[in-house]
C-alpha positions in Angstrom: 0.0 0.0 0.0 2.8 2.4 0.8 4.6 1.6 -2.8 1.4 2.3 -4.4 1.1 5.2 -2.4 4.4 6.7 -3.0 4.3 5.7 -6.7 1.4 7.8 -7.1 2.6 10.8 -5.3 3.8 14.4 -6.4 7.0 13.8 -4.8 7.9 10.8 -6.4 6.8 12.0 -9.8 9.1 15.3 -9.4 12.3 13.2 -8.4 11.8 11.2 -11.3 11.3 14.3 -13.5 14.3 15.8 -12.0 16.3 12.3 -12.2 15.0 12.1 -16.4 16.0 15.5 -17.3 19.6 15.7 -15.6 19.8 12.0 -16.9 18.6 12.9 -20.5 20.6 16.0 -20.3 24.4 14.7 -19.2 23.8 11.5 -21.7 23.3 14.4 -24.3 26.1 16.0 -23.1 28.7 12.8 -22.5 27.5 11.8 -26.0 28.6 15.6 -27.7 31.8 15.3 -25.8 32.8 11.9 -26.4 32.3 12.1 -30.0 34.3 15.3 -30.1 36.9 13.7 -28.0 37.2 11.1 -30.3 37.1 13.4 -33.3 39.9 15.2 -31.5 42.4 12.3 -30.7 41.6 11.4 -34.4 42.2 14.8 -36.0 45.5 15.1 -33.9 47.0 11.4 -35.3 46.1 12.7 -38.9 48.3 15.8 -38.0 50.7 14.0 -36.8 50.8 11.5 -39.4 50.7 14.4 -42.2 53.8 16.0 -40.7 55.8 13.0 -40.7 54.4 11.9 -44.5 55.9 15.5 -45.4 59.2 14.8 -44.3 59.0 11.3 -46.3 58.1 12.5 -49.4 60.5 15.1 -49.8 63.6 12.9 -48.9 61.8 10.1 -52.1 60.7 12.6 -54.2 64.0 12.9 -55.8 63.9 9.1 -56.8 62.1 8.5 -60.0 62.2 4.9 -60.1 61.6 3.8 -56.1 62.6 0.2 -57.2 66.3 0.9 -58.3 66.9 3.1 -54.6 65.4 0.0 -52.5 68.2 0.1 -50.1 68.5 3.7 -49.8 65.3 4.4 -48.8 65.4 1.3 -46.4 67.7 3.1 -44.8 66.1 6.4 -44.7 62.9 4.6 -43.0 65.4 2.9 -40.6 66.6 5.8 -39.3 62.8 7.2 -39.1 62.1 4.0 -37.2 63.5 5.2 -34.2 61.9 8.5 -33.7 58.4 6.9 -34.7 56.0 4.3 -33.5 54.2 4.0 -36.3 54.3 1.6 -39.1 55.6 3.1 -42.5 55.6 1.1 -45.8 56.9 2.6 -49.2 55.0 0.8 -52.2 55.7 1.4 -55.9 53.3 1.9 -58.6 53.0 -2.4 -58.9 52.1 -2.6 -55.4 55.3 -4.2 -54.0 56.6 -3.1 -50.7 59.8 -1.5 -51.2 60.9 -0.4 -47.9 59.3 -0.5 -44.3 60.1 -0.6 -40.6 59.1 -4.3 -39.9 59.9 -7.4 -42.1 57.9 -6.9 -44.8 60.1 -5.7 -47.7 59.7 -7.3 -51.2 56.1 -8.2 -50.4 52.9 -7.7 -52.1 51.2 -4.7 -50.3 47.8 -6.5 -51.9 47.8 -9.2 -49.3 49.1 -7.6 -46.4 47.7 -3.7 -46.3 44.3 -1.8 -47.6 44.7 -2.1 -51.1 41.5 0.2 -52.2 43.0 3.0 -50.4 46.6 2.3 -51.8 44.8 2.0 -55.5 42.9 5.0 -55.2 46.4 7.3 -54.1 47.7 6.0 -57.0 45.2 6.2 -59.4 43.9 9.8 -58.3 46.9 11.2 -56.4 44.7 11.8 -53.0 45.5 11.1 -49.9 43.5 8.5 -48.7 42.3 6.8 -44.7 41.0 4.2 -43.2 40.0 2.2 -40.3 40.4 -1.5 -39.4 41.2 -3.7 -36.5 44.2 -6.2 -36.6 43.8 -9.6 -35.6 46.4 -11.3 -33.3 46.5 -14.5 -31.1 45.8 -12.3 -28.1 43.9 -9.2 -29.0 42.6 -7.0 -31.5 44.2 -4.0 -32.2 42.3 -1.1 -33.8 44.7 1.0 -36.4 44.1 3.8 -38.6 45.5 3.8 -42.4 46.7 6.8 -44.3 48.1 6.9 -48.0 50.1 9.7 -48.9 51.2 9.7 -52.9 54.9 10.0 -53.5 54.9 12.4 -57.0 52.7 15.1 -58.4 50.1 14.5 -61.2 50.8 11.6 -63.6 54.1 11.7 -62.0 53.2 9.2 -59.1 55.7 6.8 -58.5 54.0 5.1 -55.4 52.6 5.1 -52.0 53.9 6.0 -48.6 51.1 3.8 -46.6 51.6 4.9 -42.7 49.7 2.6 -40.1 49.1 3.8 -36.6 48.0 1.8 -33.6 45.0 3.7 -32.1 44.8 1.5 -28.9 45.8 4.2 -26.6 43.2 6.6 -28.2 40.2 4.0 -27.9 41.6 3.6 -24.3 41.7 7.3 -23.2 38.1 7.6 -25.0 36.7 4.5 -23.0 38.3 5.6 -19.9 36.9 9.1 -20.4 33.6 7.5 -20.8 33.7 5.4 -18.0 34.6 8.8 -15.8 31.7 10.1 -17.3 29.5 7.9 -16.3 30.7 7.6 -13.0 30.3 11.1 -12.9 26.7 10.9 -14.2 25.9 8.6 -11.5 27.2 10.4 -8.9 24.8 13.3 -10.2 22.0 11.3 -10.4 22.4 10.4 -7.0 23.0 14.0 -6.0 20.0 15.2 -8.0 18.0 12.4 -6.3 18.9 14.1 -2.8 18.2 17.7 -4.1 15.0 16.6 -5.6 13.8 15.1 -2.7 14.4 17.9 -0.7 13.2 20.1 -3.6 9.7 18.3 -4.3 9.5 17.8 0.1 9.6 21.7 0.2 6.9 21.7 -2.2 4.6 18.7 -1.4 4.8 19.3 2.0 2.7 22.3 2.4 0.5 20.7 -0.4 0.1 17.9 1.7 -0.4 20.0 5.0 -3.5 21.6 3.0 -4.7 17.9 1.7 -4.8 16.6 5.5 -6.6 19.7 6.7 -8.8 19.9 4.3 -9.9 16.1 4.6 -10.3 17.2 8.7 -12.3 20.1 7.4 -14.5 17.4 4.9 -15.1 15.5 8.3 -16.5 18.5 9.9 -13.8 19.9 11.8 -13.3 23.4 10.7 -10.6 24.8 12.7 -8.2 24.0 10.5 -5.6 26.6 9.7 -2.4 26.0 7.3 1.0 28.0 8.2 1.9 30.3 5.4 5.9 30.0 5.1 6.9 31.8 1.9 5.4 34.1 -0.7 5.5 31.7 -3.4 2.9 30.0 -4.9 2.4 27.6 -2.2 2.1 30.4 0.5 -0.5 32.2 -1.7 -2.6 28.9 -1.9 -1.9 28.2 2.0 -3.4 32.1 2.3 -6.6 31.3 -0.1 -7.1 27.9 1.7 -7.1 30.0 5.1 -9.4 32.6 3.4 -11.6 29.7 1.9 -11.7 28.2 5.7 -12.8 31.4 7.1 -15.2 32.4 4.5 -16.6 28.4 4.7 -16.9 28.5 8.5 -18.6 31.9 8.2 -20.9 30.4 5.5 -21.4 27.2 7.4 -22.3 29.4 10.6 -24.8 31.2 8.7 -26.6 28.1 7.4 -26.4 26.5 10.5 -27.8 29.4 12.3 -30.7 29.8 9.7 -31.2 25.6 9.5 -31.8 25.9 13.6 -34.5 28.9 13.2 -36.3 27.3 10.6 -35.9 23.9 13.0 -37.3 26.3 15.7 -40.2 28.0 13.7 -41.3 24.2 12.3 -41.2 22.9 15.7 -42.8 25.3 17.8 -45.3 26.5 15.3 -48.9 25.6 15.7 -49.7 24.9 12.4 -48.6 21.4 10.8 -46.6 21.3 8.1 -46.0 18.2 5.6 -43.1 17.9 2.7 -44.1 15.3 0.3 -41.7 13.7 -2.7 -43.2 12.9 -6.0 -42.8 9.2 -4.7 -44.8 9.5 -2.1 -42.7 9.4 0.9 -43.0 12.1 3.6 -39.6 14.4 3.6 -40.7 16.4 6.9 -42.9 16.5 9.3 -43.2 19.0 11.7 -44.6 18.1 15.3 -47.8 19.7 15.1 -48.2 17.6 11.8 -47.8 14.2 13.6 -49.6 15.0 16.2 -52.7 15.8 14.2 -52.2 13.0 12.2 -52.2 11.0 15.6 -48.5 9.1 14.3 -45.5 8.6 15.5 -41.9 9.7 14.0 -41.1 5.8 13.0 -44.6 5.7 11.0 -43.8 8.8 9.4 -40.4 7.5 8.2 -41.9 3.7 7.6 -45.1 4.2 5.9 -46.3 6.3 3.1 -48.0 9.7 2.7 -51.5 8.2 1.3 -51.4 5.8 4.0 -51.5 7.8 6.9 -53.5 11.3 5.5 -56.5 8.7 4.5 -57.2 8.6 8.5 -57.5 12.3 8.2 -59.4 13.0 4.9 -58.7 10.6 1.8 -59.1 13.8 -0.4 -55.8 14.9 0.6 -53.9 12.0 -1.3 -51.1 12.8 -3.2 -52.8 12.0 -6.3 -55.4 14.5 -5.9 -53.2 17.4 -4.6 -51.1 16.9 -7.8 -53.9 17.0 -9.8 -55.3 20.0 -8.4 -52.0 22.1 -7.4 -51.8 22.5 -11.7 -54.2 24.9 -11.0 -51.7 26.6 -8.7 -51.6 27.3 -4.6 -55.0 26.2 -3.3 -56.7 25.6 -0.1 -59.5 23.6 1.6 -61.3 23.1 5.1 -62.6 20.1 6.2 -64.0 18.5 9.8 -63.0 15.6 11.2 -63.7 13.7 14.8 -65.1 17.0 15.7 -62.4 19.0 14.7 -62.3 21.9 11.9 -59.0 22.2 9.7 -57.8 24.3 7.2 -55.7 23.2 4.2 -53.2 24.8 1.9 -51.2 23.3 -0.4 -48.7 23.8 -3.4 -45.8 22.8 -5.2 -42.2 22.7 -3.8 -38.9 23.0 -6.5 -35.7 22.5 -6.4 -32.7 25.1 -7.8 -33.7 24.5 -11.1 -37.0 25.5 -10.7 -38.5 22.2 -11.3 -41.5 20.4 -8.9 -40.0 17.7 -6.6 -43.1 17.3 -4.4 -45.9 19.1 -2.6 -45.8 20.7 0.5 -49.2 21.1 2.9 -50.1 23.0 5.6 -52.5 21.9 8.2 -54.2 24.4 10.6 -56.5 23.1 13.8 -58.9 25.8 13.4 -61.4 24.3 16.0 -61.2 27.1 18.2 -61.5 30.0 15.7 -64.0 28.6 14.3 -65.6 28.3 17.7 -64.7 31.4 18.4 -66.2 33.0 15.5 -69.5 30.7 16.1 -69.6 32.4 19.7 -69.0 35.9 18.2 -71.9 35.5 15.9 -74.1 34.0 18.3 -73.1 36.9 20.8 -73.8 39.3 18.3 -77.2 37.6 17.7 -78.0 37.1 21.4 -76.8 41.0 22.4 -79.6 41.9 19.1 -82.2 39.7 20.0 -82.1 40.6 23.8 -82.3 44.3 23.0 -84.9 44.1 20.6 -87.1 42.0 23.0 -87.3 45.3 25.4 -87.5 47.9 22.5 -90.3 46.0 20.7 -92.1 45.9 24.0 -91.6 49.6 24.9 -92.5 50.8 21.4 -95.5 49.1 21.4 -96.8 50.1 24.3 -95.8 54.1 24.1 -97.2 53.8 20.4 -100.6 52.7 22.3 -100.6 55.6 24.8 -99.8 58.1 22.3 -102.5 56.9 20.0 -105.0 57.3 22.9 -106.6 54.1 23.0 -106.2 53.8 26.5 -108.1 55.7 29.2 -108.2 53.5 31.7 -105.9 55.1 34.5 -105.2 51.6 35.9 -104.2 50.0 32.6 -101.8 53.1 31.4 -100.2 52.4 35.1 -100.0 48.6 34.0 -98.2 49.8 30.3 -96.2 52.3 32.3 -94.7 49.3 34.7 -93.7 47.6 32.1 -92.3 49.9 30.4 -90.2 50.7 33.0 -89.3 47.3 33.6 -88.2 46.6 30.2 -86.3 49.7 30.7 -84.5 48.7 33.4 -83.7 45.1 31.5 -82.2 46.8 29.4 -80.2 49.0 31.7 -79.0 45.9 33.1 -78.0 44.0 30.2 -76.0 47.4 29.1 -74.5 47.6 32.5 -73.7 43.6 32.5 -71.8 44.2 28.5 -69.6 47.4 29.7 -68.7 45.4 32.9 -67.6 42.4 30.5 -66.0 44.6 28.1 -63.8 46.3 30.9 -62.8 42.8 32.6 -62.3 41.6 29.0 -59.7 44.5 28.1 -58.4 44.5 31.9 -59.9 47.9 32.3 -62.0 46.7 35.4 -59.7 47.8 38.5 -60.0 45.4 41.3 -59.5 47.1 45.0 -57.9 44.2 46.4 -57.7 44.6 50.2 -57.6 42.0 52.5 -61.1 41.1 54.2 -63.0 38.1 55.8 -64.6 36.1 53.5 -66.9 34.6 56.4 -68.1 38.0 57.1 -68.7 38.9 53.4 -70.8 35.3 53.1 -72.9 36.3 55.7 -73.7 39.9 54.2 -74.6 38.2 50.7 -76.9 35.8 52.2 -78.6 38.1 54.5 -79.6 40.2 51.1 -80.9 36.9 49.6 -83.1 35.8 52.5 -85.9 37.1 51.9 -86.3 36.4 47.7 -85.4 32.6 48.9 -87.9 32.8 51.6 -90.9 34.0 49.1 -90.2 30.6 47.5 -89.9 28.7 50.9 -86.5 27.6 50.3 -84.0 27.0 53.0 -80.8 28.6 53.1 -78.2 26.2 54.9 -75.1 28.2 56.0 -72.6 25.2 56.5 -69.6 27.2 57.5 -68.5 28.3 60.9 -70.0 32.1 61.5 -66.9 32.6 64.1 -64.1 31.5 61.7 -62.0 33.8 59.9 -60.7 33.2 56.2 -58.7 35.9 55.1 -58.4 36.5 51.3 -57.0 39.5 49.4 -60.3 40.6 47.2 -62.2 43.2 46.1 -64.9 42.7 48.6 -67.7 44.2 46.1 -66.8 42.0 42.7 -66.9 38.8 45.1 -69.8 39.7 46.7 -71.1 40.1 43.0 -70.2 36.4 42.2 -71.4 34.9 45.2 -74.9 36.7 45.0 -75.2 35.6 41.3 -74.4 32.0 42.3 -76.9 32.1 45.2 -79.8 34.0 43.1 -78.9 31.2 40.5 -79.6 28.7 42.5 -82.8 30.6 44.3 -84.0 30.8 40.6 -83.5 27.2 39.5 -84.5 25.6 42.8 -88.5 24.7 42.9 -90.3 25.8 46.4 -89.1 24.4 49.1 -85.9 23.3 47.5 -82.8 23.7 50.4 -79.3 25.5 48.9 -76.3 25.0 51.2 -73.7 27.3 51.3 -70.2 26.3 52.5 -66.1 27.9 53.4 -63.3 26.5 54.2 -59.7 26.5 54.0 -58.1 23.7 52.0 -54.3 24.0 52.2 -53.4 27.9 50.8 -56.9 28.5 49.4 -60.3 29.7 50.9 -62.9 26.9 48.7 -66.5 28.2 48.8 -69.3 26.0 47.8 -73.1 26.7 47.1 -75.0 23.4 46.3 -78.9 23.1 45.9 -81.0 20.2 44.5 -82.9 22.6 42.1 -83.7 21.3 38.0 -79.9 20.6 37.3 -78.1 21.0 33.9 -77.8 18.3 31.2 -74.2 16.9 31.0 -73.8 17.7 27.4 -74.6 21.6 28.3 -72.3 22.1 31.2 -69.0 22.8 29.3 -71.0 26.2 28.1 -72.5 27.4 31.1 -69.8 30.3 31.2 -70.4 31.3 27.8 -71.9 34.6 27.1 -75.6 34.4 26.5 -75.4 31.0 27.0 -79.0 29.4 28.9 -79.9 25.8 29.3 -83.8 27.3 29.3 -83.7 30.5 27.4 -87.7 31.3 28.1 -87.3 30.4 31.5 -84.3 32.7 32.0 -85.8 35.4 30.2 -89.2 35.0 32.5 -86.6 35.0 35.5 -85.5 38.1 34.3 -81.7 37.0 33.7 -79.2 38.5 30.9 -77.3 35.4 30.4 -73.9 37.0 31.4 -73.7 36.3 34.9 -71.9 33.4 35.1 -69.2 34.7 32.3 -68.8 37.7 34.4 -68.4 36.0 37.5 -65.8 33.5 36.1 -64.0 36.8 34.6 -63.7 38.3 38.3 -62.7 35.0 40.0 -59.6 34.5 37.7 -59.2 38.1 38.3 -58.6 37.3 41.8 -56.2 34.2 40.5 -58.9 31.8 41.6 -60.9 29.2 39.9 -65.2 28.6 39.5 -66.3 25.3 38.5 -69.8 23.5 38.0 -70.7 20.2 38.6 -74.7 19.3 38.1 -76.7 16.3 37.5 -80.0 16.6 35.2 -83.3 16.9 37.5 -80.7 16.6 40.8 -79.1 19.4 41.1 -75.6 21.7 40.9 -73.0 22.7 43.2 -70.6 25.7 41.9 -67.1 25.5 44.0 -65.2 29.2 43.7 -61.4 28.6 45.0 -59.6 31.7 46.0 -56.0 32.0 47.4 -55.7 32.9 50.8 -54.1 36.2 51.8 -50.4 35.8 52.8 -50.5 38.5 55.3 -49.6 37.6 58.9 -51.0 39.4 61.9 -53.4 41.9 60.7 -56.4 42.6 63.5 -59.9 43.9 62.7 -60.4 41.8 59.7 -64.1 42.7 58.2 
């Protein structure tokens, strides 16, 4: 693995390139030098032989016929043999050796020497040369042969044949080649060392950048490359550090946006579902999971159509894709007593291609309920005002028309008008108080007071009304006990009177109403129980709604506005308390009011 890794590394490639360049350069230089050296030695040998030839020719040109002066020529050659190392042959025009510095006189040059250059010199009078190897018993000797004409033009009488041993020349050249090869090997070794050092200076920063980039790819963006030079590598390190900084900032911004979006999707009340074209749910926020009544594992394992059909089959992917061709659409449907509003449209990729559908589910049950309550409230207010106004107008018009002359009847009409006016006044008063409570404009003057004293005063105010119906008000609380509560006495009394008055109204003659108060931990608990007509279980959740009446005709006959319990609930909650109702149809009703006890200690003269 390491060998393969090294063979693919830039360092190895750089070293190899350096070595190849040096090898090719030194080889070319070596070939040129050896070629020039060989040419130099050969030319030197030629010049040397040419100088010797000139001296011999000058001594031989005086002979017209070389064969007639054989002994004189041989004497001259013998005299020369002491100062030269080459072999010298004097050959006549019949290719016979006239004289030589070895024992070859009188022999034919045809069998012994290079005949072609001899004949070329005899015929053309040119200086010729040739190279050959002479084989001996132990070795082969390289030689250079040169022929020089004796005479000029057509008077060439013979040839001087000089044969020089080139062994020393080629030995010198071979030694030079060996020296050069050794020098080249040393140079290559030095090149490898220098190339390794140079390549390391190049690849080390690159490897550093690569390692840091790998760590960045794994999510560690704290890496920073040290800049040690101002060259291209240094600029690369600078750009890497700049890239890391910019990438870190970009990822931080993306992470922040992602976290922001995830937080929004997680905590938004509306359900959001993203579905791809294959029908797999890409994303569903917690609200959507809650609306579908499934788990996160089911979201991942089951298809969109399988899950959505439990809520509404008309929201299947195929139907939504068909509807979305017309653009963004919305719809409203009901399921299991809940009302949902839906909006859906395509979502696209970076190229603008449709890749799925996004569905927004809104649980508008409470909003729909509030809208219905608002419409009911407007209708009830209109009705409650219209009824007394109609009565007042009809009786007023009758009186104005002078149709009634009887003073008793006139007084009855005026009493009716007065009662209806009082009824309207009570309604408007209750509406104003409810509005102030809704908008926190009702200032509660809370002071510490004794709840028992307040209950006794309230009971005293309704005793006569209960007595008229032969009803018994049973006070179960300890009249001597003190239950300190921080409260607005008038408002709390209004609540108690309202609850007791309702108990009296809806309890038949001879009925019983129990009133109790006691301390439970840190709270004061008031209970008002009657054995009246009760409230059906289906209606109990709405008793604190405005204008709600179980028996509307009977409530109007008894003078109620339908706002008493709504006002009572707002006042109690303004005291950080609670009010609850339990009832059984035909058996009676129990109302429980809970108020926090006063935290003050040691205060005397509590009322």
